[in-house]
C-alpha positions as CSV (number, residue, x, y, z in Angstrom):
1,X,-40.0,-21.5,14.0
2,X,-39.9,-22.5,10.3
3,X,-41.7,-20.2,7.9
4,X,-44.7,-21.8,6.3
5,X,-44.6,-21.8,2.5
6,X,-46.8,-19.3,0.7
7,X,-47.3,-18.0,-2.8
8,X,-45.6,-20.1,-5.5
9,X,-43.8,-22.1,-2.8
10,X,-47.1,-23.3,-1.3
11,X,-48.3,-24.4,-4.7
12,X,-45.0,-26.2,-5.4
13,X,-45.0,-27.9,-2.0
14,X,-47.8,-30.2,-3.3
15,X,-45.5,-31.8,-5.9
16,X,-42.4,-32.4,-3.7
17,X,-41.0,-35.8,-4.5
18,X,-42.9,-36.4,-7.7
19,X,-40.9,-37.5,-10.8
20,X,-40.4,-34.5,-13.2
21,X,-41.6,-32.0,-10.6
22,X,-38.5,-29.8,-11.2
23,X,-39.8,-29.0,-14.7
24,X,-43.4,-28.3,-13.4
25,X,-42.7,-25.5,-10.9
26,X,-44.9,-22.6,-10.5
27,X,-42.6,-19.6,-11.2
28,X,-40.6,-17.5,-10.7
29,X,-38.9,-19.8,-8.2
30,X,-35.3,-19.9,-6.9
31,X,-34.0,-23.4,-7.5
32,X,-31.1,-24.9,-5.6
33,X,-29.5,-27.9,-7.3
34,X,-28.6,-29.9,-4.3
35,X,-26.0,-32.0,-6.0
36,X,-24.1,-29.0,-7.3
37,X,-24.5,-27.2,-4.0
38,X,-23.0,-30.1,-2.0
39,X,-20.1,-30.4,-4.5
40,X,-19.3,-26.7,-4.0
41,X,-19.4,-27.0,-0.2
42,X,-17.2,-30.0,-0.2
43,X,-14.7,-28.5,-2.7
44,X,-14.1,-25.4,-0.6
45,X,-13.9,-27.4,2.6
46,X,-11.3,-29.7,1.2
47,X,-9.2,-27.0,-0.5
48,X,-9.1,-25.0,2.8
49,X,-8.4,-28.1,4.8
50,X,-5.3,-28.9,2.6
51,X,-4.1,-25.3,3.0
52,X,-4.5,-25.4,6.8
53,X,-7.3,-22.8,6.8
54,X,-10.6,-22.8,8.6
55,X,-13.8,-21.8,6.8
56,X,-16.3,-19.2,8.1
57,X,-18.6,-18.7,5.1
58,X,-20.4,-15.5,4.5
59,X,-24.1,-15.9,4.8
60,X,-24.9,-12.7,2.9
61,X,-24.9,-15.0,-0.2
62,X,-27.6,-17.4,1.0
63,X,-29.3,-15.9,4.1
64,X,-30.6,-19.4,4.9
65,X,-30.2,-21.2,8.2
66,X,-30.4,-24.7,6.6
67,X,-27.5,-23.8,4.4
68,X,-25.5,-22.5,7.3
69,X,-26.1,-25.7,9.2
70,X,-24.9,-27.8,6.2
71,X,-21.8,-25.6,5.9
72,X,-21.0,-26.1,9.6
73,X,-21.6,-29.9,9.2
74,X,-19.0,-29.8,6.5
75,X,-16.5,-28.3,8.9
76,X,-17.2,-24.5,8.9
77,X,-16.6,-22.8,12.3
78,X,-19.7,-20.7,11.9
79,X,-20.9,-18.0,9.5
80,X,-20.4,-14.3,8.8
81,X,-23.3,-11.9,8.4
82,X,-23.2,-8.4,6.8
83,X,-25.9,-6.8,8.9
84,X,-27.3,-7.2,12.4
85,X,-30.8,-8.0,11.0
86,X,-29.3,-10.8,8.9
87,X,-27.4,-12.1,11.9
88,X,-30.4,-12.0,14.2
89,X,-32.7,-13.8,11.7
90,X,-30.2,-16.6,11.4
91,X,-29.8,-16.8,15.2
92,X,-33.6,-17.1,15.5
93,X,-33.3,-19.9,12.8
94,X,-31.0,-21.8,15.1
95,X,-27.5,-20.8,14.0
96,X,-25.5,-19.8,17.1
97,X,-21.9,-19.0,15.9
98,X,-22.1,-15.8,14.0
99,X,-19.7,-13.0,13.1
100,X,-20.9,-9.5,12.2
101,X,-18.4,-8.5,9.6
102,X,-19.1,-4.8,9.3
103,X,-19.2,-1.9,11.8
104,X,-22.5,-0.4,13.0
105,X,-23.6,2.8,14.6
106,X,-27.0,2.0,16.2
107,X,-27.2,1.6,20.0
108,X,-30.5,-0.3,19.5
109,X,-28.9,-2.9,17.2
110,X,-25.8,-3.2,19.5
111,X,-28.2,-3.9,22.4
112,X,-30.1,-6.5,20.3
113,X,-26.8,-8.3,19.5
114,X,-25.9,-8.3,23.2
115,X,-29.3,-9.9,24.0
116,X,-28.6,-12.6,21.4
117,X,-25.2,-13.3,23.1
118,X,-26.9,-13.5,26.5
119,X,-29.4,-15.9,25.0
120,X,-26.7,-18.4,24.1
121,X,-25.3,-17.1,20.8
122,X,-21.5,-16.9,20.3
123,X,-21.6,-13.5,18.7
124,X,-18.4,-12.0,17.3
125,X,-18.1,-8.4,16.1
126,X,-15.6,-6.3,14.3
127,X,-14.6,-2.8,15.5
128,X,-12.8,0.0,13.7
129,X,-13.1,2.9,16.2
130,X,-12.9,3.5,19.9
131,X,-16.5,4.6,20.5
132,X,-17.8,1.3,18.9
133,X,-15.5,-0.6,21.3
134,X,-17.1,1.3,24.3
135,X,-20.6,0.7,23.0
136,X,-20.1,-3.1,22.6
137,X,-18.5,-3.3,26.0
138,X,-21.3,-1.4,27.7
139,X,-24.0,-3.5,26.1
140,X,-22.2,-6.8,26.9
141,X,-21.8,-5.8,30.6
142,X,-25.4,-4.5,30.8
143,X,-26.7,-7.9,29.7
144,X,-24.2,-10.0,31.6
145,X,-22.5,-11.4,28.5
146,X,-19.5,-10.8,26.3
147,X,-18.5,-10.4,22.6
148,X,-15.6,-11.9,20.8
149,X,-14.0,-9.0,18.9
150,X,-11.9,-8.7,15.8
151,X,-10.1,-5.4,14.8
152,X,-11.1,-4.4,11.3
153,X,-8.1,-3.7,9.1
154,X,-8.3,-1.8,5.8
155,X,-6.0,-3.6,3.4
156,X,-7.1,-1.9,0.2
157,X,-10.9,-2.0,0.1
158,X,-11.3,1.5,1.6
159,X,-14.7,0.8,3.1
160,X,-14.0,0.2,6.8
161,X,-11.2,-0.6,9.1
162,X,-8.0,1.1,10.2
163,X,-5.1,1.4,7.7
164,X,-2.0,1.7,9.9
165,X,-0.2,-0.6,12.3
166,X,-0.3,2.0,15.1
167,X,-4.1,2.3,14.8
168,X,-4.5,-1.4,14.9
169,X,-2.4,-1.7,18.0
170,X,-4.3,1.1,19.7
171,X,-7.7,-0.5,19.1
172,X,-6.5,-4.0,20.1
173,X,-5.3,-2.5,23.4
174,X,-8.7,-0.9,24.1
175,X,-10.5,-4.2,23.4
176,X,-8.1,-6.2,25.5
177,X,-8.8,-3.9,28.4
178,X,-12.6,-4.0,28.1
179,X,-14.3,-6.3,30.6
180,X,-17.2,-7.3,28.3
181,X,-15.0,-8.0,25.3
182,X,-12.6,-10.7,24.3
183,X,-9.8,-9.7,21.9
184,X,-9.6,-12.6,19.3
185,X,-7.7,-11.1,16.4
186,X,-8.4,-9.2,13.2
187,X,-10.5,-9.1,10.0
188,X,-8.8,-8.2,6.7
189,X,-11.0,-8.3,3.6
190,X,-9.9,-7.2,0.2
191,X,-13.0,-7.4,-2.0
192,X,-11.3,-5.7,-5.0
193,X,-9.3,-8.8,-5.8
194,X,-12.2,-11.3,-5.8
195,X,-13.4,-10.7,-9.4
196,X,-10.1,-10.2,-11.2
197,X,-10.5,-12.8,-14.0
198,X,-6.9,-13.6,-14.7
199,X,-5.3,-15.9,-12.1
200,X,-1.8,-14.3,-12.0
201,X,-3.2,-10.8,-12.0
202,X,-5.4,-11.7,-9.1
203,X,-2.4,-13.3,-7.3
204,X,-0.5,-10.1,-7.7
205,X,-3.4,-8.1,-6.2
206,X,-3.7,-10.5,-3.3
207,X,0.0,-10.3,-2.5
208,X,-0.2,-6.5,-2.4
209,X,-2.9,-6.9,0.2
210,X,-0.8,-9.4,2.0
211,X,2.1,-6.9,2.4
212,X,-0.2,-4.4,4.1
213,X,-1.7,-7.1,6.3
214,X,1.7,-8.5,7.3
215,X,2.9,-5.1,8.5
216,X,-0.1,-4.8,10.8
217,X,0.1,-8.4,12.1
218,X,3.8,-7.8,12.9
219,X,3.0,-4.6,14.9
220,X,0.3,-6.5,16.9
221,X,2.7,-9.3,17.8
222,X,5.4,-6.8,18.8
223,X,2.9,-5.1,21.1
224,X,2.1,-8.4,22.8
225,X,-1.3,-8.7,21.1
226,X,-0.8,-11.5,18.6
227,X,-4.1,-12.2,16.7
228,X,-5.4,-15.7,17.2
229,X,-7.8,-15.2,14.3
230,X,-7.0,-13.5,11.0
231,X,-10.3,-13.6,9.1
232,X,-10.9,-12.6,5.5
233,X,-10.7,-13.7,1.9
234,X,-13.4,-14.8,-0.4
235,X,-14.5,-17.1,-3.2
236,X,-12.1,-15.5,-5.7
237,X,-9.0,-15.5,-3.4
238,X,-9.3,-18.5,-1.1
239,X,-6.7,-20.6,-2.9
240,X,-4.3,-17.6,-3.0
241,X,-4.9,-16.9,0.7
242,X,-3.8,-20.5,1.4
243,X,-0.5,-19.7,-0.4
244,X,0.0,-16.5,1.5
245,X,-0.5,-18.2,4.9
246,X,-1.5,-14.9,6.6
247,X,-5.2,-15.7,7.1
248,X,-6.4,-18.3,9.5
249,X,-10.0,-18.5,8.2
250,X,-11.8,-17.8,4.9
251,X,-15.1,-15.8,4.6
252,X,-16.1,-17.1,1.1
253,X,-19.8,-16.7,0.3
254,X,-20.6,-16.9,-3.4
255,X,-19.1,-20.4,-3.8
256,X,-22.2,-22.1,-2.6
257,X,-24.3,-20.7,-5.5
258,X,-22.0,-19.0,-8.0
259,X,-23.2,-16.6,-10.6
260,X,-22.4,-15.0,-14.0
261,X,-20.2,-12.4,-12.3
262,X,-17.9,-15.2,-11.2
263,X,-18.2,-17.3,-14.4
264,X,-15.2,-15.7,-16.1
265,X,-13.0,-15.8,-13.0
266,X,-10.1,-18.4,-13.3
267,X,-10.3,-19.2,-9.6
268,X,-7.8,-22.0,-9.4
269,X,-5.5,-21.2,-12.3
270,X,-6.9,-23.9,-14.5
271,X,-9.0,-21.8,-16.8
272,X,-12.4,-21.9,-15.1
273,X,-14.5,-21.0,-12.0
274,X,-14.2,-24.5,-10.5
275,X,-17.4,-24.1,-8.5
276,X,-20.7,-24.8,-10.3
277,X,-23.8,-22.7,-10.7
278,X,-26.0,-24.3,-8.1
279,X,-28.5,-21.5,-7.9
280,X,-31.0,-21.0,-10.8
281,X,-34.2,-19.0,-11.2
282,X,-36.9,-21.0,-12.8
283,X,-39.2,-18.9,-15.1
284,X,-42.0,-19.8,-17.5
285,X,-42.6,-18.7,-21.0
286,X,-45.9,-16.9,-20.8
287,X,-46.1,-15.5,-24.3
288,X,-44.4,-14.6,-27.6
289,X,-43.6,-11.0,-28.6
290,X,-44.6,-9.6,-32.0
291,X,-40.9,-10.0,-33.0
292,X,-41.0,-13.7,-32.2
293,X,-39.2,-13.8,-28.9
294,X,-40.2,-16.0,-25.9
295,X,-41.3,-13.8,-23.0
296,X,-40.9,-15.1,-19.4
297,X,-42.4,-14.2,-16.1
298,X,-39.2,-13.2,-14.4
299,X,-37.6,-9.7,-14.5
300,X,-35.8,-7.4,-12.1
301,X,-38.1,-8.5,-9.2
302,X,-36.7,-12.0,-9.6
303,X,-33.1,-11.4,-10.7
304,X,-30.6,-8.8,-9.4
305,X,-29.4,-7.1,-12.6
306,X,-25.9,-6.1,-11.4
307,X,-24.0,-8.7,-13.5
308,X,-23.8,-10.3,-16.9
309,X,-27.1,-11.6,-18.4
310,X,-28.3,-15.0,-17.3
311,X,-27.9,-18.1,-19.4
312,X,-31.1,-20.1,-20.1
313,X,-31.2,-23.9,-19.7
314,X,-33.7,-26.4,-20.8
315,X,-33.2,-30.1,-19.9
316,X,-29.5,-29.3,-19.2
317,X,-28.8,-27.6,-22.5
318,X,-28.2,-23.9,-22.9
319,X,-30.8,-22.5,-25.2
320,X,-30.3,-18.8,-24.9
321,X,-29.7,-15.8,-22.7
322,X,-32.2,-13.5,-20.9
323,X,-32.5,-9.8,-21.5
324,X,-34.9,-7.6,-19.5
325,X,-38.1,-6.2,-20.7
326,X,-39.7,-5.1,-17.5
327,X,-39.7,-5.5,-13.7
328,X,-41.7,-8.7,-14.1
329,X,-40.6,-10.0,-17.5
330,X,-37.7,-11.2,-19.5
331,X,-37.0,-11.9,-23.2
332,X,-35.1,-15.0,-24.3
333,X,-32.5,-14.4,-27.0
334,X,-32.2,-17.9,-28.4
335,X,-28.8,-19.6,-29.2
336,X,-28.2,-20.3,-32.9
337,X,-30.2,-23.3,-34.0
338,X,-32.9,-23.1,-31.3
339,X,-36.4,-22.1,-32.0
340,X,-38.7,-19.9,-29.9
341,X,-39.7,-21.9,-26.9
342,X,-43.4,-22.9,-26.6
343,X,-45.7,-21.1,-24.2
344,X,-45.8,-22.9,-20.9
345,X,-42.1,-24.1,-21.0
346,X,-40.3,-23.9,-17.7
347,X,-36.6,-23.0,-18.0
348,X,-33.9,-22.5,-15.5
349,X,-31.6,-19.4,-15.6
350,X,-28.3,-18.7,-14.1
351,X,-28.1,-15.4,-12.0
352,X,-26.2,-12.2,-12.7
353,X,-25.2,-11.8,-9.0
354,X,-26.2,-14.4,-6.4
355,X,-26.3,-12.4,-3.2
356,X,-29.0,-9.8,-4.1
357,X,-30.9,-12.3,-6.2
358,X,-31.3,-14.6,-3.2
359,X,-32.6,-11.5,-1.3
360,X,-35.6,-11.4,-3.7
361,X,-36.9,-14.9,-2.8
362,X,-38.5,-16.2,0.3
363,X,-37.8,-19.9,-0.3
364,X,-35.2,-22.0,-2.1
365,X,-36.7,-24.9,-4.1
366,X,-34.2,-27.7,-3.5
367,X,-34.0,-30.1,-6.4
368,X,-32.0,-33.3,-7.1
369,X,-32.2,-34.7,-10.6
370,X,-35.6,-34.1,-12.0
371,X,-37.4,-33.8,-8.6
372,X,-38.2,-31.1,-6.2
373,X,-37.2,-32.6,-2.9
374,X,-37.6,-29.8,-0.3
375,X,-38.3,-26.1,0.4
376,X,-35.8,-24.2,2.5
377,X,-36.9,-20.8,3.9
378,X,-34.5,-17.8,3.3
379,X,-34.9,-16.6,6.9
380,X,-32.8,-13.4,6.4
381,X,-34.3,-12.4,3.1
382,X,-34.9,-8.7,3.1
383,X,-33.0,-8.2,6.3
384,X,-30.8,-5.3,5.1
385,X,-31.1,-3.7,8.5
């Protein structure tokens, strides 16, 4: 069931389709530029297709069933989710091919995932220890269903996963013997390389990860447990993963939106991020400070602050940057040559970090050109469980 608009989204619903409606939004509002979004989705799909890679995007960046559907329409196998709550929210939103990309420890959540699988979801999970394998197996058999399973490999992130070939083989054997589980392959994610700005330095980091991964893949093959799926990678490494030819599918997430944290990353070795900032936060100038700065109605409750400060755009031109002056407020530091913006001006700002910023908004205001054209609910917003 689609979430009915409320708050600013309900007010903005009344101007959908009107000329100039994009500049008349009630704010703060998360704005998705549909044209840039579609370009980003098509670019990753084509790059991976040429490299012989499948795409399984990470929904932690968008948490939105409509975006997941559009990614799959562009060729994605399904989507990844970071948490069970996120996965279940998207399943309830109609997305049925979902990979939980992190280990869990809750029997209640494992049971909920098994119920989703029994209700028609193709639910894949990762495991990094024997007791988790047993728990997933027990839940699957209890509900008359099964899970596809990937062994989680630690290739340098040091967050989850096994770090030796022997451990990988031992877990794969346990999964392969479990009646409620299907051994499908491995997950190998190296988050540390994604935001290395320099292309060659990032390539070197990714190759170091590849050497660890290759040793574990070799051990699995020698044990008669060749992985059909090798899942991992991200926005910053997907091109390099195509060079390495170790992964079979890419878990990129941020590419759909992009943010200031990725703006300095030379993703393709051509001097720029390649993907474009499709996600913006629209804010309104609500007053002027005694020092003459424009004050906006968006602060840390509208933007995640763990990244470089946002750029501020008006009619497609960068007019300044935001700095924070409260949970609800921002201060525009104007670019040279620009005056203080008038009260009532609606501007669009890039985001410091897209994943947690999206988590602050219930709806995406989808815009094309100067028009608001749709509202998409962020079904998994707040589902950090």
